[in-house]
TORTIVEX-641315 format. One record per atom (N, C-alpha, C): x, y, z. Coordinates in steps of 0.05 Angstrom, whole numbers, padded with zeros to 5 digits, always signed. Layout:
TORTIVEX-641315
XYZ
...
//
This chain:
TORTIVEX-641315
-00531+03716+00468
-00529+03739+00450
-00526+03729+00421
-00541+03741+00403
-00541+03732+00375
-00515+03740+00361
-00503+03721+00347
-00478+03726+00333
-00483+03743+00309
-00465+03762+00304
-00468+03780+00281
-00449+03772+00258
-00456+03782+00234
-00439+03777+00211
-00439+03801+00192
-00419+03802+00175
-00418+03823+00154
-00433+03813+00130
-00446+03831+00116
-00461+03824+00092
-00462+03848+00073
-00470+03842+00048
-00474+03863+00028
-00502+03861+00018
-00516+03884+00015
-00543+03884+00006
-00552+03910-00006
-00578+03913-00010
-00590+03937-00021
-00618+03940-00010
-00629+03964-00011
-00657+03969-00003
-00674+03978-00026
-00661+03988-00047
-00676+03996-00071
-00657+03996-00095
-00669+03995-00118
-00652+03994-00142
-00640+04022-00147
-00613+04021-00151
-00598+04045-00159
-00578+04036-00180
-00569+04054-00198
-00548+04047-00217
-00524+04036-00202
-00510+04017-00213
-00489+04003-00199
-00465+04021-00192
-00462+04044-00206
-00441+04063-00199
-00447+04078-00173
-00472+04077-00164
-00479+04091-00139
-00470+04074-00116
-00455+04085-00097
-00445+04070-00074
-00467+04057-00057
-00492+04067-00059
-00514+04055-00044
-00528+04033-00059
-00520+04028-00084
-00533+04007-00100
-00528+03979-00087
-00504+03976-00076
-00497+03953-00059
-00480+03964-00036
-00487+03958-00012
-00472+03970+00011
-00466+03949+00032
-00445+03954+00047
-00438+03936+00070
-00456+03942+00094
-00464+03921+00108
-00479+03924+00133
-00474+03900+00151
-00483+03902+00175
-00481+03881+00195
-00508+03870+00202
-00511+03844+00204
-00536+03831+00210
-00532+03806+00226
-00553+03793+00234
-00551+03768+00250
-00542+03745+00233
-00526+03727+00244
-00520+03702+00230
-00547+03686+00228
-00554+03676+00205
-00580+03663+00202
-00582+03637+00219
-00606+03631+00227
-00612+03606+00241
-00617+03584+00221
-00607+03560+00227
-00609+03538+00209
-00635+03523+00212
-00647+03514+00189
-00669+03496+00189
-00658+03467+00191
-00676+03447+00196
-00666+03420+00200
-00649+03409+00176
-00655+03416+00151
-00641+03406+00128
-00617+03424+00120
-00612+03445+00136
-00593+03465+00128
-00564+03459+00137
-00546+03471+00121
-00519+03474+00129
-00514+03504+00135
-00499+03510+00155
-00489+03537+00159
-00461+03538+00147
-00458+03555+00127
-00433+03556+00112
-00419+03583+00116
-00393+03582+00122
-00377+03606+00122
-00368+03611+00093
-00377+03632+00082
-00373+03637+00053
-00345+03649+00048
-00331+03638+00028
-00304+03646+00021
-00302+03658-00007
-00320+03652-00024
-00320+03663-00052
-00348+03662-00063
-00354+03683-00079
-00381+03684-00092
-00377+03693-00121
-00397+03687-00137
-00397+03696-00165
-00421+03713-00170
-00420+03731-00189
-00442+03748-00196
-00454+03738-00223
-00480+03737-00225
-00494+03727-00248
-00515+03746-00257
-00526+03743-00281
-00548+03761-00290
-00572+03761-00271
-00577+03738-00257
-00600+03738-00238
-00596+03758-00216
-00571+03764-00208
-00567+03785-00188
-00576+03812-00199
-00570+03817-00224
-00577+03843-00237
-00608+03845-00239
-00620+03823-00249
-00650+03823-00252
-00664+03827-00225
-00653+03814-00205
-00666+03816-00178
-00665+03845-00168
-00642+03858-00170
-00640+03886-00162
-00658+03904-00178
-00658+03900-00205
-00674+03917-00222
-00704+03915-00217
-00712+03892-00207
-00741+03888-00203
-00751+03900-00176
-00732+03911-00160
-00739+03922-00134
-00749+03951-00137
-00775+03954-00143
-00786+03981-00148
-00794+03995-00123
-00801+03980-00102
-00810+03992-00076
-00787+03989-00056
-00778+04011-00043
-00756+04009-00024
-00763+03989-00001
-00742+03974+00007
-00745+03955+00028
-00738+03967+00055
-00750+03957+00076
-00744+03966+00103
-00716+03955+00111
-00711+03930+00106
-00686+03918+00113
-00670+03910+00088
-00644+03911+00089
-00628+03904+00065
-00633+03876+00056
-00634+03872+00030
-00637+03846+00017
-00609+03836+00008
-00603+03811+00015
-00577+03799+00007
-00582+03782-00017
-00567+03786-00038
-00569+03770-00062
-00543+03754-00066
-00540+03741-00089
-00516+03724-00094
-00523+03695-00095
-00518+03681-00118
-00526+03653-00121
-00504+03636-00133
-00480+03639-00123
-00458+03621-00129
-00438+03624-00106
-00432+03603-00092
-00414+03605-00069
-00397+03580-00065
-00374+03586-00052
-00357+03565-00041
-00351+03572-00012
-00352+03552+00005
-00346+03558+00033
-00343+03533+00049
-00341+03536+00075
-00336+03514+00094
-00360+03510+00112
-00368+03485+00116
-00391+03479+00134
-00383+03485+00163
-00398+03502+00176
-00393+03509+00204
-00412+03495+00223
-00436+03487+00212
-00456+03475+00229
-00475+03459+00211
-00485+03437+00221
-00504+03420+00205
-00531+03418+00220
-00553+03418+00205
-00579+03416+00216
-00586+03388+00227
-00607+03386+00242
-00614+03361+00255
-00622+03339+00236
-00630+03345+00211
-00639+03325+00192
-00619+03322+00168
-00595+03333+00171
-00575+03330+00150
-00561+03304+00153
-00552+03292+00131
-00537+03267+00133
-00516+03264+00111
-00510+03286+00096
-00492+03284+00074
-00466+03299+00078
-00465+03317+00098
-00441+03333+00102
-00434+03335+00131
-00409+03342+00136
-00399+03345+00164
-00386+03372+00167
-00384+03381+00192
-00370+03406+00197
-00342+03405+00186
-00334+03425+00173
-00307+03426+00161
-00306+03419+00131
-00328+03408+00120
-00329+03402+00092
-00328+03428+00075
-00314+03427+00054
-00313+03449+00035
-00333+03444+00013
-00352+03462+00010
-00375+03457-00008
-00378+03480-00028
-00394+03474-00049
-00402+03495-00068
-00431+03490-00076
-00445+03512-00083
-00473+03511-00088
-00483+03537-00100
-00508+03537-00110
-00520+03561-00120
-00540+03572-00099
-00556+03555-00087
-00575+03564-00067
-00603+03567-00078
-00620+03580-00062
-00648+03584-00069
-00654+03614-00073
-00670+03620-00093
-00676+03648-00099
-00696+03659-00080
-00710+03643-00064
-00729+03653-00045
-00718+03654-00016
-00692+03651-00014
-00678+03655+00012
-00656+03675+00008
-00645+03686+00030
-00623+03705+00027
-00600+03692+00012
-00586+03709-00004
-00564+03699-00021
-00538+03696-00006
-00517+03693-00021
-00491+03686-00010
-00472+03709-00006
-00481+03734-00012
-00463+03757-00008
-00462+03765+00021
-00452+03746+00037
-00451+03750+00066
-00430+03732+00078
-00423+03738+00103
-00402+03723+00116
-00410+03694+00121
-00436+03690+00128
-00447+03663+00132
-00473+03661+00117
-00480+03636+00109
-00505+03631+00095
-00516+03604+00103
-00542+03602+00105
-00555+03575+00109
-00565+03566+00082
-00561+03540+00076
-00569+03529+00051
-00577+03500+00055
-00598+03492+00041
-00608+03464+00043
-00587+03445+00032
-00580+03425+00047
-00558+03407+00038
-00565+03392+00012
-00591+03390+00005
-00599+03375-00018
-00593+03390-00044
-00583+03415-00042
-00575+03430-00066
-00546+03438-00064
-00530+03423-00049
-00502+03429-00043
-00485+03406-00053
-00461+03412-00063
-00442+03391-00071
-00415+03396-00057
-00399+03375-00056
-00371+03377-00047
-00355+03393-00067
-00341+03413-00059
-00326+03430-00077
-00303+03414-00089
-00296+03419-00114
-00273+03405-00127
-00247+03410-00112
-00233+03389-00106
-00209+03391-00090
-00186+03405-00105
-00187+03403-00131
-00164+03413-00147
-00166+03443-00153
-00189+03455-00147
-00193+03484-00154
-00192+03501-00128
-00181+03525-00131
-00183+03544-00109
-00211+03554-00107
-00216+03570-00086
-00243+03579-00081
-00255+03595-00104
-00239+03612-00116
-00250+03629-00138
-00258+03613-00162
-00240+03594-00171
-00247+03578-00194
-00271+03560-00189
-00274+03551-00165
-00297+03534-00158
-00323+03550-00157
-00321+03574-00146
-00345+03591-00143
-00357+03599-00170
-00342+03598-00191
-00352+03605-00218
-00372+03584-00229
-00373+03561-00217
-00385+03538-00230
-00414+03530-00223
-00424+03533-00198
-00449+03520-00191
-00473+03527-00207
-00481+03553-00208
-00505+03561-00221
-00505+03554-00251
-00484+03560-00264
-00483+03555-00293
-00482+03525-00299
-00468+03509-00283
-00467+03481-00287
-00494+03468-00283
-00508+03476-00262
-00534+03465-00257
-00553+03472-00279
-00552+03497-00289
-00570+03506-00310
-00564+03490-00336
-00539+03488-00343
-00532+03474-00368
-00539+03444-00366
-00533+03432-00344
-00539+03403-00341
-00569+03398-00342
-00585+03414-00327
-00614+03410-00327
-00625+03415-00355
-00616+03436-00368
-00627+03442-00395
-00622+03420-00415
-00598+03408-00415
-00592+03388-00435
-00599+03360-00427
-00593+03353-00402
-00596+03325-00395
-00622+03318-00379
-00637+03339-00373
-00664+03335-00362
-00685+03345-00382
-00684+03371-00389
-00705+03382-00406
-00703+03372-00435
-00679+03369-00445
-00676+03358-00472
-00675+03327-00472
-00672+03316-00449
-00672+03287-00445
-00649+03273-00460
-00626+03288-00463
-00602+03276-00474
-00589+03258-00453
-00580+03235-00462
-00566+03217-00444
-00536+03224-00444
-00526+03236-00423
-00498+03245-00422
-00479+03222-00427
-00486+03198-00419
-00468+03175-00421
-00471+03158-00446
-00491+03164-00463
-00496+03149-00487
-00480+03161-00510
-00454+03161-00508
-00437+03177-00526
-00433+03164-00553
-00435+03138-00555
-00429+03124-00580
-00455+03116-00594
-00476+03109-00580
-00500+03098-00592
-00516+03119-00607
-00521+03142-00594
-00539+03162-00605
-00525+03189-00608
-00511+03198-00588
-00503+03226-00587
-00485+03235-00609
-00468+03216-00619
-00449+03225-00639
-00462+03232-00666
-00487+03224-00669
-00502+03231-00693
-00521+03254-00688
-00520+03266-00665
-00538+03288-00658
-00523+03315-00657
-00538+03336-00662
-00525+03363-00662
-00541+03381-00643
-00526+03401-00632
-00538+03421-00614
-00528+03448-00622
-00546+03468-00623
-00540+03496-00627
-00542+03510-00601
-00521+03522-00592
-00521+03537-00567
-00518+03567-00574
-00539+03582-00569
-00540+03610-00575
-00527+03626-00552
-00504+03637-00556
-00487+03651-00537
-00470+03631-00522
-00451+03621-00536
-00433+03600-00524
-00411+03611-00507
-00408+03637-00505
-00385+03648-00489
-00394+03660-00462
-00420+03660-00457
-00429+03670-00431
-00425+03650-00409
-00435+03656-00385
-00431+03637-00363
-00442+03610-00368
-00467+03608-00375
-00479+03582-00380
-00468+03569-00406
-00465+03586-00426
-00455+03575-00452
-00427+03563-00449
-00411+03575-00432
-00383+03565-00430
-00381+03538-00417
-00401+03530-00401
-00402+03503-00390
-00419+03485-00407
-00440+03496-00420
-00457+03480-00438
-00441+03469-00461
-00424+03485-00473
-00407+03475-00495
-00390+03452-00486
-00378+03455-00462
-00361+03433-00452
-00377+03408-00447
-00400+03410-00434
-00416+03386-00428
-00426+03373-00453
-00435+03389-00472
-00445+03378-00498
-00422+03364-00512
-00398+03375-00512
-00375+03362-00524
-00369+03336-00510
-00370+03336-00483
-00365+03311-00468
-00386+03290-00474
-00410+03299-00480
-00432+03280-00487
-00429+03270-00516
-00409+03280-00530
-00404+03271-00558
-00424+03281-00578
-00437+03304-00572
-00454+03317-00591
-00438+03334-00610
-00448+03339-00634
-00436+03359-00652
-00446+03386-00642
-00427+03403-00634
-00433+03428-00620
-00429+03452-00639
-00451+03466-00643
-00451+03491-00658
-00458+03514-00638
-00444+03536-00639
-00450+03558-00621
-00448+03585-00636
-00459+03606-00624
-00458+03632-00637
-00439+03650-00622
-00426+03668-00637
-00408+03688-00626
-00408+03712-00644
-00398+03735-00634
-00398+03759-00650
-00370+03772-00654
-00350+03761-00639
-00323+03772-00641
-00303+03749-00643
-00279+03756-00653
-00258+03735-00655
-00251+03724-00628
-00251+03741-00607
-00244+03732-00580
-00264+03712-00570
-00290+03717-00573
-00310+03698-00564
-00311+03673-00581
-00306+03676-00607
-00305+03652-00624
-00283+03633-00615
-00259+03644-00609
-00237+03627-00600
-00243+03614-00573
-00255+03630-00555
-00263+03619-00529
-00282+03595-00532
-00301+03597-00549
-00320+03576-00553
-00307+03551-00566
-00289+03555-00585
-00274+03533-00596
-00257+03519-00575
-00246+03535-00557
-00229+03524-00535
-00246+03509-00514
-00272+03515-00513
-00289+03503-00493
-00309+03483-00504
-00303+03471-00527
-00319+03449-00536
-00335+03452-00562
-00337+03476-00572
-00353+03480-00597
-00337+03468-00620
-00352+03455-00638
-00340+03446-00663
-00342+03467-00685
-00364+03482-00685
-00369+03502-00705
-00380+03527-00691
-00369+03550-00698
-00379+03575-00687
-00389+03593-00710
-00414+03602-00708
-00426+03619-00729
-00428+03648-00718
-00426+03667-00736
-00427+03695-00729
-00456+03705-00727
-00465+03713-00704
-00493+03721-00701
-00499+03748-00715
-00479+03762-00724
-00484+03787-00739
-00494+03780-00767
-00488+03756-00777
-00496+03748-00804
-00519+03728-00802
-00527+03718-00825
-00549+03699-00827
-00541+03672-00815
-00550+03665-00791
-00541+03641-00778
-00553+03616-00792
-00577+03619-00804
-00588+03596-00818
-00571+03588-00842
-00563+03608-00857
-00546+03603-00881
-00519+03591-00872
-00507+03602-00851
-00481+03593-00842
-00483+03563-00833
-00504+03556-00819
-00507+03529-00810
-00513+03510-00833
-00529+03519-00852
-00534+03503-00876
-00508+03499-00892
-00492+03520-00894
-00466+03519-00908
-00447+03499-00895
-00451+03494-00869
-00434+03474-00855
-00444+03446-00858
-00466+03443-00873
-00476+03416-00878
-00499+03407-00860
-00511+03425-00845
-00533+03419-00827
-00558+03432-00837
-00578+03416-00846
-00604+03427-00853
-00619+03434-00828
-00618+03417-00808
-00630+03421-00782
-00610+03415-00760
-00617+03423-00736
-00603+03414-00712
-00623+03401-00693
-00613+03381-00679
-00631+03365-00662
-00640+03379-00636
-00622+03396-00626
-00628+03410-00601
-00619+03439-00604
-00634+03457-00592
-00626+03485-00591
-00628+03495-00563
-00607+03507-00552
-00606+03518-00526
-00603+03549-00528
-00624+03563-00522
-00624+03592-00524
-00615+03605-00497
-00592+03619-00499
-00581+03632-00475
-00578+03662-00479
-00592+03673-00499
-00587+03701-00505
-00613+03718-00506
-00630+03713-00527
-00653+03729-00531
-00673+03714-00547
-00692+03701-00534
-00710+03683-00547
-00727+03697-00568
-00736+03721-00562
-00753+03735-00581
-00738+03741-00607
-00713+03750-00604
-00697+03758-00627
-00690+03734-00645
-00688+03710-00633
-00679+03687-00648
-00702+03667-00655
-00726+03673-00647
-00748+03654-00649
-00752+03644-00678
-00752+03661-00697
-00757+03653-00725
-00735+03634-00734
-00710+03641-00728
-00687+03624-00736
-00688+03597-00721
-00696+03597-00696
-00698+03573-00680
-00718+03554-00692
-00742+03565-00699
-00763+03548-00711
-00755+03537-00738
-00740+03552-00753
-00730+03543-00779
-00709+03521-00776
-00692+03523-00757
-00669+03505-00754
-00675+03480-00739
-00695+03480-00721
-00699+03457-00705
-00708+03433-00722
-00697+03410-00716
-00704+03386-00731
-00732+03375-00724
-00744+03360-00741
-00769+03347-00734
-00765+03330-00709
-00783+03332-00690
-00781+03319-00664
-00758+03329-00647
-00747+03352-00654
-00725+03363-00638
-00735+03378-00613
-00716+03387-00597
-00723+03400-00572
-00709+03427-00569
-00724+03447-00561
-00714+03474-00556
-00717+03480-00527
-00696+03490-00514
-00697+03499-00486
-00686+03527-00485
-00700+03544-00469
-00691+03571-00465
-00690+03578-00436
-00670+03595-00428
-00669+03605-00401
-00675+03635-00401
-00680+03648-00424
-00681+03677-00425
-00708+03690-00422
-00729+03675-00424
-00756+03687-00422
-00764+03700-00448
-00788+03711-00448
-00798+03724-00472
-00815+03748-00464
-00812+03769-00480
-00828+03793-00475
-00854+03794-00491
-00859+03773-00505
-00884+03773-00521
-00894+03744-00523
-00917+03741-00536
-00928+03714-00540
-00914+03701-00563
-00902+03678-00558
-00888+03663-00579
-00908+03647-00596
-00902+03647-00622
-00920+03632-00640
-00911+03603-00640
-00924+03587-00623
-00917+03559-00621
-00927+03542-00645
-00945+03554-00660
-00955+03539-00684
-00933+03532-00703
-00911+03548-00702
-00888+03543-00720
-00875+03516-00714
-00880+03505-00691
-00867+03480-00683
-00885+03456-00688
-00911+03460-00694
-00930+03439-00695
-00924+03419-00717
-00918+03429-00741
-00914+03411-00764
-00889+03393-00759
-00869+03404-00745
-00845+03388-00739
-00848+03371-00714
-00870+03375-00700
-00874+03361-00675
-00850+03366-00656
-00840+03390-00657
-00817+03398-00640
-00827+03406-00612
-00810+03403-00593
-00817+03409-00565
-00802+03434-00556
-00816+03448-00537
-00804+03472-00525
-00806+03470-00495
-00785+03478-00481
-00786+03477-00451
-00770+03500-00440
-00778+03510-00417
-00762+03529-00402
-00743+03515-00384
-00720+03527-00379
-00702+03518-00357
-00700+03540-00337
-00707+03534-00312
-00704+03553-00290
-00691+03538-00267
-00666+03543-00262
-00651+03527-00243
-00662+03528-00215
-00676+03549-00208
-00686+03552-00180
-00712+03538-00175
-00724+03526-00195
-00750+03513-00192
-00750+03492-00169
-00730+03475-00169
-00729+03453-00150
-00728+03463-00121
-00711+03483-00116
-00708+03494-00089
-00732+03511-00081
-00743+03526-00100
-00765+03543-00094
-00790+03528-00086
-00795+03506-00100
-00820+03490-00096
-00815+03464-00080
-00790+03460-00072
-00782+03435-00058
-00793+03411-00072
-00787+03409-00098
-00796+03387-00114
-00784+03360-00105
-00798+03338-00111
-00788+03312-00102
-00759+03305-00112
-00752+03318-00135
-00725+03312-00146
-00705+03334-00138
-00710+03348-00118
-00692+03370-00108
-00664+03359-00104
-00661+03335-00094
-00635+03323-00088
-00618+03320-00113
-00630+03321-00136
-00613+03318-00161
-00593+03340-00163
-00598+03364-00152
-00579+03385-00154
-00554+03378-00138
-00557+03365-00115
-00534+03355-00100
-00518+03335-00117
-00533+03317-00130
-00520+03297-00147
-00506+03309-00171
-00518+03329-00184
-00506+03341-00207
-00480+03356-00198
-00481+03370-00177
-00457+03385-00168
-00435+03366-00161
-00441+03343-00149
-00420+03324-00143
-00408+03313-00169
-00424+03308-00190
-00414+03300-00216
-00396+03321-00228
-00405+03346-00227
-00389+03368-00238
-00362+03370-00223
-00363+03367-00197
-00339+03368-00180
-00319+03347-00189
-00328+03323-00193
-00311+03301-00202
-00299+03307-00229
-00316+03316-00248
-00306+03322-00275
-00285+03345-00274
-00289+03364-00257
-00269+03385-00254
-00243+03374-00243
-00244+03357-00223
-00220+03345-00212
-00206+03327-00231
-00221+03314-00248
-00209+03296-00268
-00199+03310-00293
-00204+03336-00295
-00196+03351-00318
-00214+03349-00342
-00238+03337-00338
-00257+03334-00360
-00274+03359-00364
-00273+03377-00345
-00285+03404-00348
-00265+03424-00337
-00266+03449-00347
-00249+03470-00336
-00266+03493-00326
-00256+03506-00305
-00270+03528-00294
-00273+03551-00315
-00295+03565-00314
-00299+03587-00333
-00293+03614-00321
-00278+03615-00299
-00270+03640-00286
-00252+03656-00306
-00258+03681-00309
-00241+03699-00326
-00233+03724-00312
-00248+03732-00290
-00242+03757-00276
-00247+03753-00247
-00229+03765-00230
-00231+03761-00201
-00226+03787-00186
-00242+03791-00165
-00238+03813-00147
-00237+03802-00119
-00228+03818-00100
-00229+03809-00072
-00219+03831-00053
-00226+03829-00028
-00243+03809-00015
-00273+03814-00020
-00290+03798-00007
-00319+03801-00010
-00328+03826+00005
-00335+03847-00009
-00347+03871+00003
-00363+03885-00019
-00377+03906-00011
-00395+03919-00029
-00380+03932-00053
-00358+03944-00048
-00343+03956-00069
-00335+03936-00091
-00325+03913-00083
-00317+03893-00103
-00341+03880-00116
-00363+03877-00102
-00387+03866-00114
-00399+03885-00134
-00396+03911-00129
-00405+03931-00149
-00388+03929-00174
-00362+03926-00171
-00344+03923-00194
-00352+03898-00211
-00356+03876-00197
-00364+03852-00211
-00391+03854-00225
-00410+03867-00211
-00436+03870-00223
-00435+03888-00247
-00419+03908-00247
-00416+03926-00270
-00407+03911-00294
-00389+03892-00291
-00380+03875-00313
-00403+03859-00324
-00418+03846-00306
-00441+03830-00315
-00462+03847-00330
-00467+03871-00319
-00486+03889-00332
-00478+03898-00360
-00452+03898-00365
-00442+03907-00391
-00450+03888-00413
-00457+03863-00406
-00465+03842-00425
-00442+03835-00445
-00418+03842-00436
-00394+03836-00453
-00376+03815-00440
-00386+03804-00417
-00369+03784-00402
-00366+03759-00419
-00341+03749-00419
-00335+03722-00428
-00330+03706-00403
-00343+03683-00400
-00340+03667-00376
-00352+03680-00351
-00339+03677-00328
-00351+03686-00303
-00332+03704-00287
-00344+03721-00270
-00330+03739-00252
-00336+03730-00224
-00315+03730-00207
-00317+03720-00179
-00305+03741-00160
-00316+03742-00136
-00305+03758-00114
-00298+03739-00092
-00273+03738-00085
-00263+03718-00066
-00246+03731-00044
-00248+03720-00020
-00233+03730+00003
-00203+03724+00000
-00196+03704-00015
-00168+03697-00018
-00157+03707-00045
-00169+03728-00056
-00160+03739-00081
-00132+03751-00077
-00114+03744-00096
-00086+03753-00094
-00081+03775-00114
//
């Protein structure tokens, strides 16, 4: 007899205040592939990708779709080709966007994109970290080709502008950039977010309501070597092209609703790249294992106190009602840090 589990899902897009926008249901525990771990999920986080995925569902589904791409849990079963984890291990991960998400009692996930959860953090604080940490790490240390460990030779003379330093990715990107010994500039719009960014690694915070080019120039920077866009690429494109240094690198996670004028970068020989954290798991790229390695590094840094969790709001236990509450916060676009739904919420 097939084992059943509780899950949360949807069949069509509805406003998040509608009880049917995310609902509880019962389904089969998923079968594991050879490289998979079967994980009993204990905490999950909600991200903008959850919102985008729901909003894109224009045609009603026959069966409920499970979303969620940040989880902490315990390994219940290992696949025949796994060799990195054992039953009972406490793990954290983001998962794959082309497989069912983590808003369920159990989930299968490829071990090559899983890390050992930080021992010093509870489930909620750990669940806030995987997706944003992977995104920030790949954007800066893969796409920008910054050497995280070259802190004295090169990095201390380099600067990075992080647009939206108080969001989920920004809150970890500022910390990682600071640890890499870069000069960190970030944008904020309120005193609360400005202080959050200063507390999480920013050296300089500029007000995005005002002229950010002038503010950065007034701080002594004609150009910045790296720019990480985490907010609205179209809205900031002109400023980005003006501020990027010759031979600098721009990375964005936000996408664009129009054709970008890349000719603005030609004279500076500046580079542009997208960061999409799900690429490796979606296409099973040869470097897919690097997500396991990155998460293990993040876990160690959290345990050593070199990074801090970006959790700011928590609900529990994991059910549709609490996931709707968490999603509403993310949809407000006013979140500082991360929101988590955990079974051990107190």
